[in-house]
C-alpha positions as CSV (number, residue, x, y, z in Angstrom):
1,X,-8.7,2.1,29.1
2,X,-9.8,2.2,25.5
3,X,-9.0,5.7,24.0
4,X,-11.9,7.5,22.4
5,X,-10.9,8.9,19.0
6,X,-13.0,11.3,17.0
7,X,-12.1,11.9,13.4
8,X,-13.8,15.0,12.1
9,X,-14.5,14.4,8.5
10,X,-14.0,10.7,9.0
11,X,-16.1,9.4,6.1
12,X,-13.8,11.1,3.6
13,X,-10.8,9.4,2.0
14,X,-8.0,9.9,4.5
15,X,-10.3,10.1,7.5
16,X,-11.9,6.8,6.5
17,X,-8.5,5.3,6.1
18,X,-7.4,6.1,9.6
19,X,-10.8,5.3,11.1
20,X,-10.4,1.8,9.7
21,X,-6.9,1.4,11.1
22,X,-7.9,2.6,14.6
23,X,-11.0,0.5,14.6
24,X,-9.1,-2.6,13.8
25,X,-6.8,-1.9,16.7
26,X,-9.7,-1.7,19.2
27,X,-10.0,2.0,19.7
28,X,-13.5,3.6,20.3
29,X,-13.8,5.5,17.1
30,X,-16.4,8.2,16.2
31,X,-16.5,9.8,12.8
32,X,-18.3,13.1,11.9
33,X,-19.4,14.9,8.9
34,X,-22.5,16.9,7.6
35,X,-23.8,14.2,5.3
36,X,-25.7,11.7,7.5
37,X,-26.3,9.2,4.8
38,X,-22.5,9.0,4.0
39,X,-21.5,9.1,7.6
40,X,-23.8,6.3,8.7
41,X,-22.9,4.1,5.8
42,X,-19.2,4.6,6.4
43,X,-19.7,3.9,10.2
44,X,-21.5,0.7,9.5
45,X,-18.9,-0.4,7.0
46,X,-16.0,0.3,9.5
47,X,-17.8,-0.8,12.7
48,X,-17.5,2.7,14.3
49,X,-19.9,5.3,15.5
50,X,-21.2,8.3,13.6
51,X,-22.1,11.8,15.1
52,X,-23.2,14.7,12.9
53,X,-22.3,17.3,15.5
54,X,-18.6,18.0,15.4
55,X,-18.5,19.7,18.8
56,X,-20.5,17.0,20.6
57,X,-18.2,14.3,19.1
58,X,-15.1,16.2,20.2
59,X,-15.9,16.9,23.9
60,X,-15.3,13.4,25.3
61,X,-12.5,12.3,23.0
62,X,-8.9,11.7,24.1
63,X,-7.7,12.1,20.5
64,X,-9.3,14.5,18.0
65,X,-8.1,14.3,14.3
66,X,-9.1,16.9,11.8
67,X,-9.5,15.3,8.4
68,X,-11.4,17.7,6.1
69,X,-10.7,19.3,2.8
70,X,-7.8,21.8,2.9
71,X,-10.1,24.8,2.2
72,X,-12.3,23.9,5.3
73,X,-9.5,23.0,7.7
74,X,-9.1,26.4,9.5
75,X,-12.8,26.9,9.8
76,X,-13.3,23.4,11.3
77,X,-10.3,23.9,13.7
78,X,-11.9,27.1,15.0
79,X,-15.1,25.2,15.6
80,X,-13.8,22.2,17.4
81,X,-10.5,23.2,19.0
82,X,-12.1,25.0,22.0
83,X,-14.1,21.8,22.7
84,X,-11.1,19.5,23.1
85,X,-10.6,18.7,26.8
86,X,-7.3,19.3,28.5
87,X,-4.9,16.3,28.5
88,X,-6.2,15.2,25.1
89,X,-4.5,15.3,21.7
90,X,-5.6,17.6,18.8
91,X,-4.0,16.8,15.4
92,X,-4.7,17.3,11.7
93,X,-3.8,15.4,8.6
94,X,-3.6,18.4,6.2
95,X,-1.0,18.9,3.5
96,X,-0.4,22.5,4.6
97,X,1.0,22.9,8.1
98,X,1.8,26.4,9.2
99,X,-1.7,28.0,9.3
100,X,-3.5,24.9,10.7
101,X,-0.9,24.5,13.5
102,X,-1.1,28.1,14.4
103,X,-4.9,28.0,14.4
104,X,-5.0,24.8,16.6
105,X,-2.6,26.5,19.1
106,X,-4.6,29.7,19.2
107,X,-8.0,28.1,19.7
108,X,-7.3,25.2,22.0
109,X,-6.9,25.1,25.8
110,X,-3.4,25.3,27.1
111,X,-3.5,21.7,28.4
112,X,-4.2,20.2,25.0
113,X,-1.4,18.6,23.1
114,X,-1.1,19.7,19.4
115,X,0.6,17.8,16.6
116,X,0.4,18.7,13.0
117,X,0.8,15.8,10.7
118,X,1.0,15.2,6.9
119,X,0.7,11.6,5.7
120,X,2.7,11.6,2.4
121,X,0.5,9.0,0.8
122,X,-3.0,8.5,-0.6
123,X,-5.8,6.8,1.2
124,X,-5.7,4.3,-1.7
125,X,-2.7,2.5,-0.3
126,X,-3.2,-0.8,1.4
127,X,-1.4,0.1,4.6
128,X,1.1,2.4,6.2
129,X,4.2,0.2,6.0
130,X,7.0,2.1,4.3
131,X,5.0,5.2,3.9
132,X,6.3,8.7,4.8
133,X,4.6,10.4,7.7
134,X,5.6,13.9,8.6
135,X,4.9,15.3,12.1
136,X,5.2,19.0,13.2
137,X,4.7,18.9,17.0
138,X,3.5,22.2,18.6
139,X,2.7,21.0,22.1
140,X,4.1,17.5,22.6
141,X,4.2,15.1,25.6
142,X,2.8,11.7,26.2
143,X,0.7,11.8,23.0
144,X,3.7,12.6,20.9
145,X,5.3,9.5,22.4
146,X,2.1,7.5,21.7
147,X,2.0,8.7,18.1
148,X,5.6,7.9,17.3
149,X,5.1,4.4,18.8
150,X,1.9,3.9,16.8
151,X,3.6,4.9,13.6
152,X,6.6,2.7,14.4
153,X,4.3,-0.3,14.9
154,X,2.9,0.3,11.4
155,X,6.4,0.6,10.0
156,X,6.0,4.1,8.7
157,X,8.9,6.4,7.9
158,X,8.5,9.2,10.4
159,X,10.1,12.6,9.9
160,X,9.8,15.5,12.3
161,X,9.8,19.1,11.1
162,X,8.6,22.6,11.9
163,X,5.4,23.8,10.2
164,X,7.4,26.5,8.4
165,X,10.1,24.1,7.1
166,X,7.3,21.7,6.0
167,X,5.5,24.3,3.9
168,X,8.7,25.6,2.4
169,X,9.7,22.1,1.3
170,X,6.2,21.2,0.2
171,X,6.2,24.2,-2.2
172,X,8.6,22.1,-4.2
173,X,7.7,18.5,-3.3
174,X,4.1,19.0,-4.1
175,X,3.7,22.6,-5.4
176,X,6.3,22.3,-8.2
177,X,5.9,18.6,-9.1
178,X,2.1,18.7,-9.3
179,X,2.2,22.0,-11.2
180,X,4.6,20.4,-13.7
181,X,2.7,17.2,-14.2
182,X,-0.6,19.0,-14.6
183,X,1.0,21.4,-17.1
184,X,2.2,18.4,-19.1
185,X,-1.2,16.7,-19.0
186,X,-2.9,19.9,-20.1
187,X,-0.4,20.4,-22.9
188,X,-1.0,16.9,-24.2
189,X,-4.7,17.6,-24.2
190,X,-4.4,21.0,-26.0
191,X,-2.2,19.6,-28.8
192,X,-4.7,16.7,-29.1
193,X,-1.8,14.2,-28.7
194,X,-2.6,10.5,-29.3
195,X,-1.3,9.1,-26.0
196,X,-2.3,5.5,-26.7
197,X,-0.5,5.5,-30.1
198,X,2.5,7.2,-28.6
199,X,3.1,4.3,-26.2
200,X,4.0,2.2,-29.2
201,X,7.0,4.5,-29.8
202,X,7.8,5.0,-26.1
203,X,10.8,4.3,-24.0
204,X,10.4,3.0,-20.4
205,X,11.2,6.5,-19.0
206,X,8.4,8.0,-21.1
207,X,6.0,5.3,-19.8
208,X,6.9,6.2,-16.3
209,X,6.4,9.9,-16.9
210,X,3.0,9.3,-18.4
211,X,2.0,7.2,-15.5
212,X,3.1,9.9,-13.1
213,X,1.2,12.5,-15.0
214,X,-1.9,10.3,-15.1
215,X,-1.6,9.6,-11.4
216,X,-1.7,13.3,-10.6
217,X,-4.4,14.5,-13.0
218,X,-6.6,11.5,-12.2
219,X,-7.0,12.5,-8.6
220,X,-9.3,15.0,-6.8
221,X,-8.9,18.4,-8.5
222,X,-10.3,20.2,-5.5
223,X,-7.6,18.8,-3.3
224,X,-4.8,19.6,-5.8
225,X,-6.1,23.1,-6.3
226,X,-6.0,23.7,-2.6
227,X,-2.4,22.3,-2.3
228,X,-1.3,24.8,-4.9
229,X,-3.2,27.8,-3.6
230,X,-3.2,27.4,0.2
231,X,0.6,27.3,0.5
232,X,1.8,30.9,0.0
233,X,5.3,29.8,-0.8
234,X,4.2,27.9,-3.9
235,X,3.8,30.9,-6.2
236,X,7.4,32.0,-5.8
237,X,8.5,28.5,-6.9
238,X,6.2,28.6,-9.9
239,X,7.6,32.0,-10.9
240,X,11.1,30.7,-10.8
241,X,10.1,27.6,-12.7
242,X,8.4,29.6,-15.5
243,X,11.4,31.9,-15.7
244,X,13.8,28.9,-16.1
245,X,11.5,27.2,-18.6
246,X,11.4,30.4,-20.7
247,X,15.2,30.7,-20.7
248,X,15.5,27.0,-21.7
249,X,12.9,27.5,-24.4
250,X,14.8,30.5,-25.7
251,X,18.0,28.6,-25.9
252,X,16.2,26.0,-28.0
253,X,14.7,28.6,-30.3
254,X,18.1,30.3,-30.7
255,X,19.8,27.0,-31.2
256,X,22.1,28.1,-28.4
257,X,23.6,24.7,-27.6
258,X,26.2,26.1,-25.2
259,X,23.6,27.8,-23.0
260,X,21.3,24.8,-23.1
261,X,24.1,22.4,-22.1
262,X,25.3,24.7,-19.4
263,X,21.8,24.9,-17.9
264,X,21.6,21.1,-17.9
265,X,25.1,20.6,-16.5
266,X,24.7,23.1,-13.6
267,X,21.3,21.5,-12.7
268,X,23.0,18.1,-12.6
269,X,25.8,19.4,-10.4
270,X,23.2,20.7,-7.9
271,X,21.3,17.4,-7.9
272,X,22.1,15.4,-4.7
273,X,23.3,12.3,-6.6
274,X,22.7,11.8,-10.2
275,X,24.2,8.3,-10.1
276,X,21.7,7.2,-7.4
277,X,18.8,8.7,-9.5
278,X,20.0,6.7,-12.5
279,X,20.2,3.6,-10.4
280,X,16.7,4.0,-8.8
281,X,15.1,4.8,-12.2
282,X,16.9,1.8,-13.8
283,X,15.5,-0.4,-11.0
284,X,12.0,1.0,-11.6
285,X,12.3,0.2,-15.4
286,X,13.8,-3.2,-14.7
287,X,10.9,-4.0,-12.3
288,X,8.3,-3.0,-14.9
289,X,9.9,-5.2,-17.5
290,X,10.6,-8.2,-15.3
291,X,7.1,-8.2,-13.8
292,X,5.6,-8.4,-17.3
293,X,8.0,-11.2,-18.3
294,X,7.2,-13.1,-15.1
295,X,3.4,-12.8,-15.8
296,X,4.0,-14.0,-19.4
297,X,6.1,-17.0,-18.3
298,X,3.3,-17.9,-15.8
299,X,0.5,-18.4,-18.4
300,X,-1.1,-21.7,-17.4
301,X,0.4,-21.6,-13.9
302,X,-1.1,-20.6,-10.6
303,X,-0.3,-17.2,-9.2
304,X,-1.5,-15.1,-6.3
305,X,-2.1,-11.4,-7.1
306,X,-3.0,-8.7,-4.7
307,X,-4.7,-5.4,-5.6
308,X,-2.4,-2.7,-4.2
309,X,-5.2,-0.3,-3.3
310,X,-8.1,-2.5,-2.2
311,X,-5.9,-5.3,-0.8
312,X,-8.2,-7.9,-2.5
313,X,-6.3,-11.0,-3.3
314,X,-6.9,-13.4,-6.3
315,X,-5.5,-16.9,-6.5
316,X,-5.8,-18.7,-9.8
317,X,-4.4,-19.7,-13.1
318,X,-3.0,-17.1,-15.5
319,X,-5.0,-17.3,-18.7
320,X,-3.5,-14.5,-20.8
321,X,-1.3,-11.4,-20.5
322,X,-1.0,-8.1,-22.4
323,X,1.2,-5.1,-21.5
324,X,-1.7,-3.6,-19.6
325,X,-3.8,-6.5,-18.3
326,X,-3.6,-10.0,-16.9
327,X,-6.6,-12.4,-17.0
328,X,-6.7,-14.8,-14.0
329,X,-9.1,-17.7,-13.6
330,X,-10.1,-17.9,-9.9
331,X,-12.7,-20.6,-8.9
332,X,-14.2,-20.8,-12.4
333,X,-14.4,-17.0,-12.8
334,X,-12.2,-14.9,-14.9
335,X,-10.8,-11.6,-13.6
336,X,-9.3,-8.9,-15.8
337,X,-6.8,-7.1,-13.7
338,X,-4.7,-4.0,-14.6
339,X,-1.0,-4.9,-14.2
340,X,-0.4,-1.4,-12.9
341,X,-2.7,-2.1,-9.9
342,X,-1.5,-5.5,-8.9
343,X,1.3,-7.0,-6.9
344,X,2.6,-10.5,-7.5
345,X,2.9,-12.3,-4.2
346,X,5.9,-14.5,-3.5
347,X,5.7,-18.3,-3.2
348,X,5.6,-18.2,0.6
349,X,2.8,-15.6,0.7
350,X,0.9,-17.6,-2.0
351,X,1.1,-20.8,0.0
352,X,0.0,-18.9,3.1
353,X,-3.0,-17.4,1.4
354,X,-4.0,-20.7,-0.1
355,X,-3.8,-22.3,3.4
356,X,-6.0,-19.6,4.9
357,X,-8.4,-19.8,2.1
358,X,-9.0,-23.5,1.9
359,X,-7.9,-24.6,5.3
360,X,-6.1,-27.9,6.0
361,X,-6.9,-31.5,6.5
362,X,-5.0,-34.5,7.9
363,X,-4.8,-38.0,6.3
364,X,-2.8,-41.1,7.2
365,X,-1.0,-43.2,4.6
366,X,0.3,-46.6,5.6
367,X,2.8,-48.3,3.3
368,X,4.8,-51.5,3.3
369,X,8.5,-50.7,2.7
370,X,11.7,-52.8,2.7
371,X,13.1,-53.0,6.2
372,X,16.3,-51.2,5.1
373,X,14.5,-48.2,3.7
374,X,15.0,-45.1,5.9
375,X,11.5,-43.8,6.7
376,X,12.8,-40.4,7.7
377,X,14.2,-40.0,4.1
378,X,10.8,-41.1,2.7
379,X,9.1,-38.5,5.0
380,X,11.3,-35.7,3.8
381,X,10.8,-36.7,0.1
382,X,7.1,-36.8,0.6
383,X,7.1,-33.4,2.3
384,X,8.8,-31.9,-0.7
385,X,6.7,-33.7,-3.3
386,X,3.9,-31.2,-3.6
387,X,3.3,-27.6,-2.3
388,X,-0.1,-28.7,-1.1
389,X,1.6,-31.0,1.4
390,X,2.3,-28.8,4.5
391,X,3.6,-31.3,7.0
392,X,4.6,-35.0,7.1
393,X,5.3,-36.9,10.3
394,X,6.0,-40.6,11.0
395,X,3.2,-41.8,13.2
396,X,4.1,-45.5,13.5
397,X,6.6,-48.1,12.3
398,X,5.4,-51.7,12.6
399,X,7.3,-55.0,12.0
400,X,4.9,-57.5,13.7
401,X,3.8,-61.0,12.6
402,X,1.3,-59.6,9.9
403,X,4.2,-58.1,8.0
404,X,6.4,-60.0,5.6
405,X,10.0,-60.8,6.6
406,X,12.5,-58.0,5.8
407,X,9.5,-55.6,5.4
408,X,8.0,-52.9,7.7
409,X,4.7,-51.0,7.8
410,X,5.1,-47.2,8.1
411,X,2.2,-44.9,8.8
412,X,2.8,-41.3,7.6
413,X,0.5,-38.5,8.9
414,X,0.1,-35.9,6.2
415,X,-1.3,-32.4,6.7
416,X,-2.4,-31.0,3.3
417,X,-4.5,-28.3,1.8
418,X,-8.2,-29.0,2.0
419,X,-8.4,-28.7,-1.8
420,X,-8.8,-31.5,-4.3
421,X,-8.2,-33.9,-1.5
422,X,-9.1,-37.1,-3.4
423,X,-6.7,-36.3,-6.2
424,X,-4.0,-35.5,-3.7
425,X,-4.5,-38.8,-1.9
426,X,-4.2,-40.6,-5.2
427,X,-1.0,-38.7,-6.1
428,X,0.5,-39.5,-2.7
429,X,-0.2,-43.2,-3.0
430,X,1.3,-43.2,-6.5
431,X,4.4,-41.4,-5.2
432,X,4.9,-44.0,-2.4
433,X,4.4,-46.8,-4.9
434,X,7.0,-45.3,-7.2
435,X,9.4,-45.4,-4.3
436,X,8.9,-49.2,-4.1
437,X,6.3,-49.1,-1.4
438,X,3.0,-51.0,-1.2
439,X,0.1,-48.9,0.2
440,X,-1.9,-50.8,2.8
């Protein structure tokens, strides 16, 4: 049986993300939402169904996922939870867990399984592999097993928690970090700081910090306001942060080096592992530097670059590189790509993409060789001659009356990329000639 999945709010960022994944796996997906134009457009794009009425879409579904703005979550749960049929799964993908889980439990039938979830990633990612996915089961059974199996299949990192523990941790993981980054961004704006010019003076750590600030303040302010304001534990963390910041600032004003150093040392002792933090940040810095160097060294060469958010792949010749952008010529067109948004694919992936893009073609090459030449060796050399050659096999070895004495005719079957085939044929014939052969 194909499970019916209803995603309430399914044309929004995260809802649309999951609708696409479930649709690709063959589930019968329905998305809902009040804006019919947006809903129908998203449904057509994803190949799923659209229903404006949340209750109607919910009644016959085996899985119901609430994916609406944080501020609307409790209201929508109260609307649809009573409609979920017994034996089905009700879950949400909200960044706050305690109140949504409590509301789902209060308003759903006893036979409905309930799992709170928090995907710790943006809908902008290309997939779920390696991404953290937190689950807070309230009523679990076969659907909890199904969800864990589904997440394992997609290679997500799954962590199980209680709603209370989740919200307490998120008060720091999101509440404190977002608050800090937004404060830095706002400070830079209020002092009218020239960010672009400052990058000329910057260290790699400063670059990483600016990127993190930009990543946070460049996203949906409604969502980030809700994350700060809907978790009641966040304000206590803010209060302590501001208290500590004031004490640290006072130490600077008073030139109290001893107090400043003591605050820094005690914070370091509490840190789980400063050495690991150093190592991970060193790797991040090294990765940024080596990636830019690799791109610069590849000017004039072919690379395969994938956009980390859209998943779009470009194969072409690197024309120019700056610290921010790479220009790639792909099929006669030039693409200006932000280095921060692309991933350089490895050689194996590049060849695989090239093969899928152009397809393959087979050609036979017959050549006269000395009788003592090992055709297996020639086959191996030919297979390693060019990356566009995918497979070489010996189809025939002939030493009949039409062949000179002490000679043999060998036919090599070559599978190659269906790309610049004529030029490749000429190169293969030249290669065989250079080995002492005589093409027939």
